[in-house]
C-alpha angles and dihedrals in degrees: 000000000000095000091065096043090094088062097051095124092050092047091047089050090055093049094046093049091047091050091049091053091047090048092052094052100078092041091054090048092048092049091051092046090052087059090052093250122152119242109282094020120129122231118238111283095254113136090201090064115090092209090058093047093047091049092048092048090052093046092046088054094049091047094051100039097076093053092045091050094046100050095040096047091044091051090049095046092047092050100245115173107299091212093057096038091052093044096047094044090048093049091047090051094049091047091050094047093049089044091053091050092048090047096048094045092047094235115172130347124333090237134037095002136112091301090059092049091051091048091053092049091054092042092051091050090052092048091053091047089052093050090047090052091050093049091048091052093065 
């Protein structure tokens, strides 16, 4: 639809992030299964364990995806500035992708490190998108 063409980067960001979360799902399940864990079980909270980091990366994605979808789609449907919606959604996506890589590879500290900074960047982009959607609704 032509009306949404202006938001192509934001829409692509939503699709890419969704595909990444879907892609992580079987790898998280396989890593847990290799540890002998039942479906739905959580690996021991040991950041040095790849199964734990993979599971947390997957869960972080599933926890964030609904908010990212909601604020981005709302901003698009309410006609917020395409430039800002595209920019913020793209930055949020890049921050989330880099955060997932950092998380899976075990880079840095489990708390207050690079992963936390990337989380806050993505979170801030989503907050601004939400505010933009609210402003556009009135």
